mmCIF file as Biopython writes it, N, C-alpha, C and O atoms, coordinates in Angstrom:
data_model
#
loop_
_atom_site.group_PDB
_atom_site.id
_atom_site.type_symbol
_atom_site.label_atom_id
_atom_site.label_alt_id
_atom_site.label_comp_id
_atom_site.label_asym_id
_atom_site.label_entity_id
_atom_site.label_seq_id
_atom_site.pdbx_PDB_ins_code
_atom_site.Cartn_x
_atom_site.Cartn_y
_atom_site.Cartn_z
_atom_site.occupancy
_atom_site.B_iso_or_equiv
_atom_site.auth_seq_id
_atom_site.auth_asym_id
_atom_site.pdbx_PDB_model_num
ATOM 1   N N  . UNK A ? 1  ? 1.038   -1.598  -0.062  1.0 0.0 1  A 1 
ATOM 2   C CA . UNK A ? 1  ? 0.217   -0.037  -0.238  1.0 0.0 1  A 1 
ATOM 3   C C  . UNK A ? 1  ? 0.811   1.011   0.045   1.0 0.0 1  A 1 
ATOM 4   O O  . UNK A ? 1  ? 0.109   2.004   -0.147  1.0 0.0 1  A 1 
ATOM 5   N N  . UNK A ? 2  ? 2.359   1.326   0.628   1.0 0.0 2  A 1 
ATOM 6   C CA . UNK A ? 2  ? 2.756   2.345   0.839   1.0 0.0 2  A 1 
ATOM 7   C C  . UNK A ? 2  ? 3.316   2.916   -0.743  1.0 0.0 2  A 1 
ATOM 8   O O  . UNK A ? 2  ? 3.235   4.020   -1.284  1.0 0.0 2  A 1 
ATOM 9   N N  . UNK A ? 3  ? 3.780   1.892   -1.083  1.0 0.0 3  A 1 
ATOM 10  C CA . UNK A ? 3  ? 4.416   2.083   -2.437  1.0 0.0 3  A 1 
ATOM 11  C C  . UNK A ? 3  ? 3.441   2.465   -3.765  1.0 0.0 3  A 1 
ATOM 12  O O  . UNK A ? 3  ? 3.756   2.983   -4.836  1.0 0.0 3  A 1 
ATOM 13  N N  . UNK A ? 4  ? 2.356   2.080   -3.348  1.0 0.0 4  A 1 
ATOM 14  C CA . UNK A ? 4  ? 1.373   2.863   -4.153  1.0 0.0 4  A 1 
ATOM 15  C C  . UNK A ? 4  ? 0.732   3.814   -3.996  1.0 0.0 4  A 1 
ATOM 16  O O  . UNK A ? 4  ? 0.185   4.456   -4.893  1.0 0.0 4  A 1 
ATOM 17  N N  . UNK A ? 5  ? 0.701   4.084   -2.620  1.0 0.0 5  A 1 
ATOM 18  C CA . UNK A ? 5  ? 0.368   5.577   -2.637  1.0 0.0 5  A 1 
ATOM 19  C C  . UNK A ? 5  ? 1.757   6.698   -2.789  1.0 0.0 5  A 1 
ATOM 20  O O  . UNK A ? 5  ? 1.538   7.845   -3.178  1.0 0.0 5  A 1 
ATOM 21  N N  . UNK A ? 6  ? 3.063   6.282   -2.473  1.0 0.0 6  A 1 
ATOM 22  C CA . UNK A ? 6  ? 3.818   7.175   -2.730  1.0 0.0 6  A 1 
ATOM 23  C C  . UNK A ? 6  ? 3.917   7.711   -4.277  1.0 0.0 6  A 1 
ATOM 24  O O  . UNK A ? 6  ? 4.145   8.841   -4.708  1.0 0.0 6  A 1 
ATOM 25  N N  . UNK A ? 7  ? 3.620   6.276   -5.054  1.0 0.0 7  A 1 
ATOM 26  C CA . UNK A ? 7  ? 3.409   6.576   -7.135  1.0 0.0 7  A 1 
ATOM 27  C C  . UNK A ? 7  ? 2.259   7.137   -7.652  1.0 0.0 7  A 1 
ATOM 28  O O  . UNK A ? 7  ? 1.907   7.453   -8.789  1.0 0.0 7  A 1 
ATOM 29  N N  . UNK A ? 8  ? 1.568   7.207   -6.159  1.0 0.0 8  A 1 
ATOM 30  C CA . UNK A ? 8  ? -0.211  7.686   -6.987  1.0 0.0 8  A 1 
ATOM 31  C C  . UNK A ? 8  ? -1.024  8.281   -5.378  1.0 0.0 8  A 1 
ATOM 32  O O  . UNK A ? 8  ? -2.092  7.711   -5.155  1.0 0.0 8  A 1 
ATOM 33  N N  . UNK A ? 9  ? -0.584  9.350   -4.303  1.0 0.0 9  A 1 
ATOM 34  C CA . UNK A ? 9  ? -1.171  9.712   -3.792  1.0 0.0 9  A 1 
ATOM 35  C C  . UNK A ? 9  ? -2.650  10.233  -3.837  1.0 0.0 9  A 1 
ATOM 36  O O  . UNK A ? 9  ? -3.257  10.328  -2.770  1.0 0.0 9  A 1 
ATOM 37  N N  . UNK A ? 10 ? -3.018  10.440  -4.545  1.0 0.0 10 A 1 
ATOM 38  C CA . UNK A ? 10 ? -4.439  10.882  -4.453  1.0 0.0 10 A 1 
ATOM 39  C C  . UNK A ? 10 ? -5.255  9.242   -4.648  1.0 0.0 10 A 1 
ATOM 40  O O  . UNK A ? 10 ? -6.450  9.072   -4.408  1.0 0.0 10 A 1 
ATOM 41  N N  . UNK A ? 11 ? -4.461  8.324   -5.050  1.0 0.0 11 A 1 
ATOM 42  C CA . UNK A ? 11 ? -5.085  7.086   -5.338  1.0 0.0 11 A 1 
ATOM 43  C C  . UNK A ? 11 ? -6.248  6.623   -3.693  1.0 0.0 11 A 1 
ATOM 44  O O  . UNK A ? 11 ? -5.760  6.795   -2.576  1.0 0.0 11 A 1 
ATOM 45  N N  . UNK A ? 12 ? -7.565  6.123   -3.832  1.0 0.0 12 A 1 
ATOM 46  C CA . UNK A ? 12 ? -8.199  6.057   -2.810  1.0 0.0 12 A 1 
ATOM 47  C C  . UNK A ? 12 ? -7.501  3.953   -2.500  1.0 0.0 12 A 1 
ATOM 48  O O  . UNK A ? 12 ? -6.705  3.330   -3.203  1.0 0.0 12 A 1 
ATOM 49  N N  . UNK A ? 13 ? -8.115  3.562   -1.440  1.0 0.0 13 A 1 
ATOM 50  C CA . UNK A ? 13 ? -7.689  2.247   -1.226  1.0 0.0 13 A 1 
ATOM 51  C C  . UNK A ? 13 ? -8.562  1.560   -2.241  1.0 0.0 13 A 1 
ATOM 52  O O  . UNK A ? 13 ? -7.967  0.696   -2.885  1.0 0.0 13 A 1 
ATOM 53  N N  . UNK A ? 14 ? -10.421 1.821   -2.675  1.0 0.0 14 A 1 
ATOM 54  C CA . UNK A ? 14 ? -10.514 0.757   -3.267  1.0 0.0 14 A 1 
ATOM 55  C C  . UNK A ? 14 ? -9.871  1.125   -4.789  1.0 0.0 14 A 1 
ATOM 56  O O  . UNK A ? 14 ? -9.797  0.185   -5.580  1.0 0.0 14 A 1 
ATOM 57  N N  . UNK A ? 15 ? -9.306  2.734   -5.318  1.0 0.0 15 A 1 
ATOM 58  C CA . UNK A ? 15 ? -8.635  1.903   -6.907  1.0 0.0 15 A 1 
ATOM 59  C C  . UNK A ? 15 ? -7.567  0.984   -6.650  1.0 0.0 15 A 1 
ATOM 60  O O  . UNK A ? 15 ? -7.276  0.066   -7.417  1.0 0.0 15 A 1 
ATOM 61  N N  . UNK A ? 16 ? -6.902  1.264   -5.421  1.0 0.0 16 A 1 
ATOM 62  C CA . UNK A ? 16 ? -5.299  0.237   -5.327  1.0 0.0 16 A 1 
ATOM 63  C C  . UNK A ? 16 ? -5.975  -0.762  -5.434  1.0 0.0 16 A 1 
ATOM 64  O O  . UNK A ? 16 ? -5.850  -1.337  -6.515  1.0 0.0 16 A 1 
ATOM 65  N N  . UNK A ? 17 ? -6.682  -1.218  -4.693  1.0 0.0 17 A 1 
ATOM 66  C CA . UNK A ? 17 ? -7.291  -2.675  -4.732  1.0 0.0 17 A 1 
ATOM 67  C C  . UNK A ? 17 ? -7.734  -3.037  -5.981  1.0 0.0 17 A 1 
ATOM 68  O O  . UNK A ? 17 ? -7.233  -4.048  -6.473  1.0 0.0 17 A 1 
ATOM 69  N N  . UNK A ? 18 ? -8.802  -2.258  -6.779  1.0 0.0 18 A 1 
ATOM 70  C CA . UNK A ? 18 ? -8.904  -2.661  -8.336  1.0 0.0 18 A 1 
ATOM 71  C C  . UNK A ? 18 ? -7.998  -2.913  -9.128  1.0 0.0 18 A 1 
ATOM 72  O O  . UNK A ? 18 ? -8.034  -3.793  -9.988  1.0 0.0 18 A 1 
ATOM 73  N N  . UNK A ? 19 ? -6.883  -1.974  -8.855  1.0 0.0 19 A 1 
ATOM 74  C CA . UNK A ? 19 ? -5.832  -2.117  -9.800  1.0 0.0 19 A 1 
ATOM 75  C C  . UNK A ? 19 ? -4.736  -3.559  -9.259  1.0 0.0 19 A 1 
ATOM 76  O O  . UNK A ? 19 ? -3.911  -4.218  -9.892  1.0 0.0 19 A 1 
ATOM 77  N N  . UNK A ? 20 ? -5.083  -3.610  -8.195  1.0 0.0 20 A 1 
ATOM 78  C CA . UNK A ? 20 ? -4.173  -5.054  -7.579  1.0 0.0 20 A 1 
ATOM 79  C C  . UNK A ? 20 ? -5.022  -6.232  -8.558  1.0 0.0 20 A 1 
ATOM 80  O O  . UNK A ? 20 ? -4.532  -6.960  -9.421  1.0 0.0 20 A 1 
ATOM 81  N N  . UNK A ? 21 ? -6.695  -6.133  -8.030  1.0 0.0 21 A 1 
ATOM 82  C CA . UNK A ? 21 ? -7.107  -7.745  -9.210  1.0 0.0 21 A 1 
ATOM 83  C C  . UNK A ? 21 ? -6.962  -7.208  -10.805 1.0 0.0 21 A 1 
ATOM 84  O O  . UNK A ? 21 ? -7.154  -8.050  -11.682 1.0 0.0 21 A 1 
ATOM 85  N N  . UNK A ? 22 ? -6.664  -5.979  -11.156 1.0 0.0 22 A 1 
ATOM 86  C CA . UNK A ? 22 ? -6.482  -5.890  -12.951 1.0 0.0 22 A 1 
ATOM 87  C C  . UNK A ? 22 ? -5.184  -6.776  -12.990 1.0 0.0 22 A 1 
ATOM 88  O O  . UNK A ? 22 ? -5.010  -7.760  -13.710 1.0 0.0 22 A 1 
ATOM 89  N N  . UNK A ? 23 ? -4.256  -6.208  -12.027 1.0 0.0 23 A 1 
ATOM 90  C CA . UNK A ? 23 ? -2.563  -6.823  -12.347 1.0 0.0 23 A 1 
ATOM 91  C C  . UNK A ? 23 ? -2.793  -8.262  -12.096 1.0 0.0 23 A 1 
ATOM 92  O O  . UNK A ? 23 ? -2.561  -9.042  -13.020 1.0 0.0 23 A 1 
ATOM 93  N N  . UNK A ? 24 ? -3.276  -8.771  -10.817 1.0 0.0 24 A 1 
ATOM 94  C CA . UNK A ? 24 ? -3.592  -10.413 -11.031 1.0 0.0 24 A 1 
ATOM 95  C C  . UNK A ? 24 ? -3.686  -10.881 -12.438 1.0 0.0 24 A 1 
ATOM 96  O O  . UNK A ? 24 ? -2.815  -11.564 -12.978 1.0 0.0 24 A 1 
ATOM 97  N N  . UNK A ? 25 ? -4.852  -10.456 -13.042 1.0 0.0 25 A 1 
ATOM 98  C CA . UNK A ? 25 ? -5.729  -10.667 -14.357 1.0 0.0 25 A 1 
ATOM 99  C C  . UNK A ? 25 ? -4.984  -10.434 -14.928 1.0 0.0 25 A 1 
ATOM 100 O O  . UNK A ? 25 ? -4.825  -11.421 -15.646 1.0 0.0 25 A 1 
ATOM 101 N N  . UNK A ? 26 ? -4.153  -9.577  -15.224 1.0 0.0 26 A 1 
ATOM 102 C CA . UNK A ? 26 ? -3.251  -9.468  -16.680 1.0 0.0 26 A 1 
ATOM 103 C C  . UNK A ? 26 ? -1.833  -10.390 -16.778 1.0 0.0 26 A 1 
ATOM 104 O O  . UNK A ? 26 ? -1.186  -10.769 -17.754 1.0 0.0 26 A 1 
ATOM 105 N N  . UNK A ? 27 ? -1.622  -10.603 -15.125 1.0 0.0 27 A 1 
ATOM 106 C CA . UNK A ? 27 ? -0.242  -11.533 -15.500 1.0 0.0 27 A 1 
ATOM 107 C C  . UNK A ? 27 ? -0.151  -12.999 -14.282 1.0 0.0 27 A 1 
ATOM 108 O O  . UNK A ? 27 ? 0.744   -13.626 -13.714 1.0 0.0 27 A 1 
ATOM 109 N N  . UNK A ? 28 ? -1.400  -13.020 -14.335 1.0 0.0 28 A 1 
ATOM 110 C CA . UNK A ? 28 ? -1.801  -14.471 -13.822 1.0 0.0 28 A 1 
ATOM 111 C C  . UNK A ? 28 ? -1.127  -15.864 -14.021 1.0 0.0 28 A 1 
ATOM 112 O O  . UNK A ? 28 ? -1.003  -16.805 -13.238 1.0 0.0 28 A 1 
ATOM 113 N N  . UNK A ? 29 ? -0.588  -15.641 -15.787 1.0 0.0 29 A 1 
ATOM 114 C CA . UNK A ? 29 ? -0.309  -16.570 -16.274 1.0 0.0 29 A 1 
ATOM 115 C C  . UNK A ? 29 ? 1.150   -16.673 -16.117 1.0 0.0 29 A 1 
ATOM 116 O O  . UNK A ? 29 ? 1.670   -17.771 -16.319 1.0 0.0 29 A 1 
ATOM 117 N N  . UNK A ? 30 ? 1.891   -15.644 -15.775 1.0 0.0 30 A 1 
ATOM 118 C CA . UNK A ? 30 ? 3.348   -15.238 -15.619 1.0 0.0 30 A 1 
ATOM 119 C C  . UNK A ? 30 ? 3.750   -16.167 -14.701 1.0 0.0 30 A 1 
ATOM 120 O O  . UNK A ? 30 ? 4.329   -17.232 -14.913 1.0 0.0 30 A 1 
ATOM 121 N N  . UNK A ? 31 ? 3.245   -15.472 -13.205 1.0 0.0 31 A 1 
ATOM 122 C CA . UNK A ? 31 ? 4.059   -15.596 -12.063 1.0 0.0 31 A 1 
ATOM 123 C C  . UNK A ? 31 ? 2.681   -16.117 -11.147 1.0 0.0 31 A 1 
ATOM 124 O O  . UNK A ? 31 ? 1.782   -15.293 -10.982 1.0 0.0 31 A 1 
ATOM 125 N N  . UNK A ? 32 ? 2.567   -17.223 -10.675 1.0 0.0 32 A 1 
ATOM 126 C CA . UNK A ? 32 ? 1.257   -18.035 -10.208 1.0 0.0 32 A 1 
ATOM 127 C C  . UNK A ? 32 ? 1.981   -17.351 -8.782  1.0 0.0 32 A 1 
ATOM 128 O O  . UNK A ? 32 ? 1.327   -16.328 -8.581  1.0 0.0 32 A 1 
ATOM 129 N N  . UNK A ? 33 ? 2.918   -17.458 -7.836  1.0 0.0 33 A 1 
ATOM 130 C CA . UNK A ? 33 ? 3.163   -16.285 -6.725  1.0 0.0 33 A 1 
ATOM 131 C C  . UNK A ? 33 ? 2.811   -15.040 -6.628  1.0 0.0 33 A 1 
ATOM 132 O O  . UNK A ? 33 ? 2.017   -14.456 -5.891  1.0 0.0 33 A 1 
ATOM 133 N N  . UNK A ? 34 ? 3.654   -14.633 -7.649  1.0 0.0 34 A 1 
ATOM 134 C CA . UNK A ? 34 ? 3.504   -12.959 -7.832  1.0 0.0 34 A 1 
ATOM 135 C C  . UNK A ? 34 ? 1.603   -12.807 -7.635  1.0 0.0 34 A 1 
ATOM 136 O O  . UNK A ? 34 ? 0.990   -12.105 -6.831  1.0 0.0 34 A 1 
ATOM 137 N N  . UNK A ? 35 ? 1.323   -13.293 -8.181  1.0 0.0 35 A 1 
ATOM 138 C CA . UNK A ? 35 ? -0.630  -13.848 -8.325  1.0 0.0 35 A 1 
ATOM 139 C C  . UNK A ? 35 ? -1.111  -13.483 -7.161  1.0 0.0 35 A 1 
ATOM 140 O O  . UNK A ? 35 ? -1.729  -12.479 -6.807  1.0 0.0 35 A 1 
ATOM 141 N N  . UNK A ? 36 ? -0.511  -15.052 -6.238  1.0 0.0 36 A 1 
ATOM 142 C CA . UNK A ? 36 ? -1.375  -15.205 -4.598  1.0 0.0 36 A 1 
ATOM 143 C C  . UNK A ? 36 ? -1.255  -14.172 -4.124  1.0 0.0 36 A 1 
ATOM 144 O O  . UNK A ? 36 ? -2.263  -13.679 -3.618  1.0 0.0 36 A 1 
ATOM 145 N N  . UNK A ? 37 ? 0.303   -13.243 -4.076  1.0 0.0 37 A 1 
ATOM 146 C CA . UNK A ? 37 ? 0.017   -12.477 -3.118  1.0 0.0 37 A 1 
ATOM 147 C C  . UNK A ? 37 ? -0.271  -11.378 -3.112  1.0 0.0 37 A 1 
ATOM 148 O O  . UNK A ? 37 ? -0.438  -10.765 -2.058  1.0 0.0 37 A 1 
ATOM 149 N N  . UNK A ? 38 ? -0.484  -10.518 -4.998  1.0 0.0 38 A 1 
ATOM 150 C CA . UNK A ? 38 ? -1.629  -9.682  -5.103  1.0 0.0 38 A 1 
ATOM 151 C C  . UNK A ? 38 ? -3.266  -9.997  -4.961  1.0 0.0 38 A 1 
ATOM 152 O O  . UNK A ? 38 ? -4.139  -9.136  -5.071  1.0 0.0 38 A 1 
ATOM 153 N N  . UNK A ? 39 ? -3.478  -11.322 -4.710  1.0 0.0 39 A 1 
ATOM 154 C CA . UNK A ? 39 ? -4.500  -11.790 -4.581  1.0 0.0 39 A 1 
ATOM 155 C C  . UNK A ? 39 ? -4.991  -11.216 -3.023  1.0 0.0 39 A 1 
ATOM 156 O O  . UNK A ? 39 ? -5.873  -10.490 -2.565  1.0 0.0 39 A 1 
ATOM 157 N N  . UNK A ? 40 ? -4.179  -11.784 -2.674  1.0 0.0 40 A 1 
ATOM 158 C CA . UNK A ? 40 ? -4.126  -11.484 -0.853  1.0 0.0 40 A 1 
ATOM 159 C C  . UNK A ? 40 ? -4.172  -9.856  -0.589  1.0 0.0 40 A 1 
ATOM 160 O O  . UNK A ? 40 ? -5.043  -9.398  0.151   1.0 0.0 40 A 1 
ATOM 161 N N  . UNK A ? 41 ? -3.525  -9.285  -1.012  1.0 0.0 41 A 1 
ATOM 162 C CA . UNK A ? 41 ? -3.385  -7.746  -0.510  1.0 0.0 41 A 1 
ATOM 163 C C  . UNK A ? 41 ? -4.448  -7.917  -1.453  1.0 0.0 41 A 1 
ATOM 164 O O  . UNK A ? 41 ? -5.051  -8.796  -0.837  1.0 0.0 41 A 1 
ATOM 165 N N  . UNK A ? 42 ? -5.241  -7.704  -2.657  1.0 0.0 42 A 1 
ATOM 166 C CA . UNK A ? 42 ? -6.348  -6.484  -3.001  1.0 0.0 42 A 1 
ATOM 167 C C  . UNK A ? 42 ? -7.498  -7.340  -1.966  1.0 0.0 42 A 1 
ATOM 168 O O  . UNK A ? 42 ? -8.130  -6.603  -1.209  1.0 0.0 42 A 1 
ATOM 169 N N  . UNK A ? 43 ? -7.765  -8.655  -1.898  1.0 0.0 43 A 1 
ATOM 170 C CA . UNK A ? 43 ? -8.794  -9.247  -0.931  1.0 0.0 43 A 1 
ATOM 171 C C  . UNK A ? 43 ? -8.669  -8.799  0.754   1.0 0.0 43 A 1 
ATOM 172 O O  . UNK A ? 43 ? -9.688  -8.974  1.423   1.0 0.0 43 A 1 
ATOM 173 N N  . UNK A ? 44 ? -7.401  -8.206  1.472   1.0 0.0 44 A 1 
ATOM 174 C CA . UNK A ? 44 ? -7.274  -7.794  2.626   1.0 0.0 44 A 1 
ATOM 175 C C  . UNK A ? 44 ? -7.570  -6.123  2.492   1.0 0.0 44 A 1 
ATOM 176 O O  . UNK A ? 44 ? -7.862  -5.626  3.580   1.0 0.0 44 A 1 
ATOM 177 N N  . UNK A ? 45 ? -7.548  -5.231  1.426   1.0 0.0 45 A 1 
ATOM 178 C CA . UNK A ? 45 ? -8.030  -4.274  1.629   1.0 0.0 45 A 1 
ATOM 179 C C  . UNK A ? 45 ? -9.276  -3.914  1.159   1.0 0.0 45 A 1 
ATOM 180 O O  . UNK A ? 45 ? -9.932  -2.913  1.448   1.0 0.0 45 A 1 
ATOM 181 N N  . UNK A ? 46 ? -9.507  -4.694  0.512   1.0 0.0 46 A 1 
ATOM 182 C CA . UNK A ? 46 ? -11.243 -4.243  -0.111  1.0 0.0 46 A 1 
ATOM 183 C C  . UNK A ? 46 ? -11.973 -4.702  1.492   1.0 0.0 46 A 1 
ATOM 184 O O  . UNK A ? 46 ? -12.794 -3.982  2.060   1.0 0.0 46 A 1 
ATOM 185 N N  . UNK A ? 47 ? -11.553 -5.836  1.965   1.0 0.0 47 A 1 
ATOM 186 C CA . UNK A ? 47 ? -12.489 -6.105  3.193   1.0 0.0 47 A 1 
ATOM 187 C C  . UNK A ? 47 ? -12.073 -5.305  4.598   1.0 0.0 47 A 1 
ATOM 188 O O  . UNK A ? 47 ? -12.288 -5.813  5.699   1.0 0.0 47 A 1 
ATOM 189 N N  . UNK A ? 48 ? -11.597 -4.301  4.473   1.0 0.0 48 A 1 
ATOM 190 C CA . UNK A ? 48 ? -10.952 -3.433  5.412   1.0 0.0 48 A 1 
ATOM 191 C C  . UNK A ? 48 ? -12.113 -1.723  5.425   1.0 0.0 48 A 1 
ATOM 192 O O  . UNK A ? 48 ? -12.338 -0.828  6.238   1.0 0.0 48 A 1 
ATOM 193 N N  . UNK A ? 49 ? -12.458 -1.993  4.311   1.0 0.0 49 A 1 
ATOM 194 C CA . UNK A ? 49 ? -13.521 -0.955  3.810   1.0 0.0 49 A 1 
ATOM 195 C C  . UNK A ? 49 ? -13.110 -0.141  3.063   1.0 0.0 49 A 1 
ATOM 196 O O  . UNK A ? 49 ? -11.951 -0.325  2.689   1.0 0.0 49 A 1 
ATOM 197 N N  . UNK A ? 50 ? -13.673 0.805   2.647   1.0 0.0 50 A 1 
ATOM 198 C CA . UNK A ? 50 ? -12.964 1.483   1.597   1.0 0.0 50 A 1 
ATOM 199 C C  . UNK A ? 50 ? -12.985 3.407   2.447   1.0 0.0 50 A 1 
ATOM 200 O O  . UNK A ? 50 ? -13.726 3.605   3.410   1.0 0.0 50 A 1 
ATOM 201 N N  . UNK A ? 51 ? -12.029 4.636   1.843   1.0 0.0 51 A 1 
ATOM 202 C CA . UNK A ? 51 ? -11.539 5.319   2.254   1.0 0.0 51 A 1 
ATOM 203 C C  . UNK A ? 51 ? -12.963 6.239   2.179   1.0 0.0 51 A 1 
ATOM 204 O O  . UNK A ? 51 ? -12.979 7.389   2.618   1.0 0.0 51 A 1 
#
């Protein structure tokens, strides 16, 4: 989350979680481990509520 905020300070948590899901979809076949990490992050951020 910190890295995303640094690059995109005006992005909401919801936008960052959506971007993580998009990244999962776009790169799922390239790196399974990275996909699992992004999925866990996106789900955790999404369930914590939005800003």
